[in-house]
N, C-alpha and C positions, 0 to 999 in steps of 0.2 A: 716482842710485850707482852709478857706472861702473869697470870693471876688464877688465882681459884677464889670460886663463888663461894656461898654460902650451903652447906653450913662447913666446908672444909678451907675456911680462908685461913690463910699461913702468915705468920711474920716471918722474916729474914734477917738473918747477921750474915754481912757478905764481906769477904776479905781478899784480897788479892795476895798471895803467896810469893808468887812468882812473876815478873813481868811486868805489865800495866794493862789498866781496862779503864775504861769511860763507863760507867755506870748509871743508868738511867732511870729513875721512878716516876709514876705520873699517879697523882691522886685521885681515885675512883670513887671518894664517900661523897653522896651526892648533897647533902647538906653542911660541906666543908666550906668555907671562903677560899679555900685552895682548889676546887675542883677541877680537875681536868687539867690544871697547871703541872708541869714537868721540873724537874732538879738532874743536872749533869753534876756528877763527884767523881773525881781521876784518883782511884783506887791503884797501888802499886805496892810492890813487895820495899820498895825504896822509901816511900811515905807511912808504911805501915796502918794506913785508916783504914776503919770498919766502919759498912755502913748498914744503920739497923735500919729495916724496911716494913712498918707497920701494916695490918691487916688491910686488906681494902685497897692497896697500892700496886698496881702493874710494874714489872720489873723486866730490864732486858738490860746488857750490854755488849759493847764492841771490844775486842782487844785494841792495843796500841803498838803491842812488841809479841813477836814472835815468841815461842815457848810458852804461853803464860798460864797459870794456873789460878784458880780460882775457887776459894774454899765457901762453904754455905752451910750455915746451920738454920733449920727451919722448924715452926713450931706444931705442923702440921704431916702428915702421910701424904704423898700425893694419891690425888683422886680424879682420875681419867673423867670421870663423869661431872666433875665439879672443873676441869681447865680450860678456860678461857686465853683468849688471845685476840692481839691486833697491830698490823703494820705500824713498825719503828714510824714510818713516814705517812702516816694517816694525816692527812690533812686537818682534823680537827684539833691538832696538839701540836702540829708545827715543831715537832724537837729537831734540832742542830746538833748534829754529832762534828767531830773535830776532824773525822776524817773520810773519804767516801767507804761506804760499805761494799765491798767486794764480793763476800762470799757468807751466805744467810741459807738456813736449811727449807729445805719446799713447804715446809708445814708452814715456816714462818713467814717465807714469801705468799703464798696463798690466804694467810689473814683475812678475814673479811674488815670492814671499816668498822669501828668501835660503835655500838649501840647503847644508848643509857635503859 
C-alpha cells in the first residue's frame, strides 16, 4: 500500500484499461470517522469504472487477469523523500483480497507495519 506524506500528498484517479484489478484504498486521515478503514473496488476494462483516491489515502491493487493495464492520473509529482507504504497484509487493517497474492515486489514485501 503506497502513499506520499506532506508536502507531496497526492490525489489519484485510477482506471483499468485492459483486464481487471481489485483496487484497495485505506483512509489515513487521523480525524476521519473512517480512519484506518479500507475499501475494495473491482476496476476492469469491461465495467469502465474509475476510482478517485483523495489525498491521505493509501492505495494498492492486485491484478485479477493476465495482461492487465492500469491508467493513473496523479495530482502531484512523485517524491522519494515523501514516499511511504505498508504491507497489504498488515494486521492493523485486515485487508481481504479476492485472490491469493502470488507476485509482489521486494520493496512492497519488506514494508514495515503502519505507524500512526
